[in-house]
N, C-alpha and C positions, 0 to 999 in steps of 0.2 A: 418330375413335374407331377403334382397331385391331380386328382380327377377334377377338383374344383378349378384349378389353374388351367387345365385343358379346356374346360367348358368356357372359362373367361376368354381364352384365346380364340375359340370357335366364334363366340359372340363378337369379339373385336373384328375378326376377319369378315364375318357376315355383314356387319354394319358398314365396313369399308368397301365391300363389293358393290359395284355399280352394274346392274344388269343391262342388257342391250336396250338402247333407247328406242321407244316406239317408232320414231321416224326412221330408224335403221331397219327395224323389222318389217315395216310396211313401206319401204322405200320404193320409189318409182323404178320400174324395170325388174322388180322381183315378184315372183309368184310362188305361193306355197299351197300344197295340197296333201292328200293322203294317198300314198303309193300302195299298189296291190298288183297281183298277177292273176290273169285269166288265161288259162292255157299257156301258150308261149309268149303272150303279150304282157308287157309291163305297162300298167295304166296308172293314172293319177286322177283323183276327183278333187274338185275345189273344196276348201275348208267350209265355205258357206253352204255347201250342199250336203255335207256329211254331218249329221246330227250327233252320232255316237259310233264308237267301235265296240261291238259286243261279241261274246261267244255265241256259237250256234245254239239257239234255244230249241226246246222241244217243239216239234212241228206237227200239226194236225192236218192231214191231207184234205183237200177240197175236191169232192167228186165232180167230174165234168170240166176240170180246168186244163189248161195247156200243160204239156209235160214239164216245161221250165218253171211253172208255178208250183213250188213244192208244197204250199199250203199256208196255214195261218199259225202265228206264234203269239203267245201272250208274254209280253215283256212289261213287267211291273204294272200289270192291270190294263194295259193297252194292247189291242189286237193289231198285228201287222201282217201283211202279205210277205211271204218269203220267196224270193226269186233266185233260181240258179242262173246267175249271169252268164256263165260259160255255155249252158245249154241254150239260153236265149240268143247269144251272139254267134255261137259256133254250131249248135245242134248236137253237141256232145255233152253228156252229163258230167258234172264235177264229182270227183271222189270225195265223199263226205267222211270226215274223221272227227274224233272227239277232240275238243279244244280248238276247233276251227274258228277263225274269226270272220265276222260279217260286218258290213257297213249298214247302219241305219241311216237312210237318206231321205231328204225332203222331196216331196212331189205334190203337185196340186191334188187336193182331195184326200190327203192322208199320206203319211210316211210309209216307206217300204224297206224291207231288209234285203240286201244283196249279198248272196253267198259268193265269196272269192276263193280262189285256189290257195293264195298266200297273201299275207298282209305285211307290208314293209314299214308302215308308219309314215311320219311326216317327211316330206321331200320339199326342198327349196330349189328354185330355178331362177335364172335371170335371162334377160332378153337376148344376150349373146348366145344362149343355148337353144333358142327358139328355132324350130325348123317347120317346114310345111308338113302336112299330113303325109306319113310314109306311104309310098306307092304299094307296099306289100299288103296294106289293109284292104280287105274286100268284104263283100256281103254287108252284114249289119254293122260291122266295125266302121266301115267307110261312112255310114250314115250318122254315127254318133261321135266320131273323133275328127275334129277339124284342124287341130294343130298338135304339135309334139315338141318335146325337148330332148336334146341329145347330150348326155353326160357320160364322159369316159367310155365311148363306144356303145352305150346303152341308150336305147330310144324309149322314152316315156310318152305314150299317147295320152292326151288329156280327154278323159271321158266327159262329155257334156251331159251331166245327169239330168238337168231340166229338159234337154232335147230328147234324151232317152225316154223319160217319163211321158213325153208328149207323142211319141211315135204310135201310130195306130196299132201296130202289132203288140207293143208293150201294154197298151191300155186295154187290149182285148184278151184278158186272161182266161176267158171261158173257151172251151174247145168247141 
């Protein structure tokens, strides 16, 4: 088969392919989000709350801020606060490494960057996997995770990003 014939075959197959219909992707009883890990907890944030997944940008410290407020970052000409989510939720600092991924999330008054320990990408769940908030969640986790999904013995807590951004402790980044 010549290179041209191979390209014609690719074109024929791509035109014949029918991607998932929107009504199946957004079907009732299905929920999708961005999965990540903070400490030992696997969490997921709603697609509507996550603006972008980015590499950890250069950070400029802000004197007089809370320890979990790492500082400010310039991302394509816009300044965003960078929060160590693990330190905010658990009081323990995240290990920062090159190539680490972060979530740029929506919040009232301006978006913010959340540092995660590990990023898993898109996760899909259905109502049959929905469980109540795990009892093992305590402290600040209990305040921002109302429900969870269990998939193959793994529990994914749904981080309520709008609720997180409204908590008085999160809004008060000054020490």
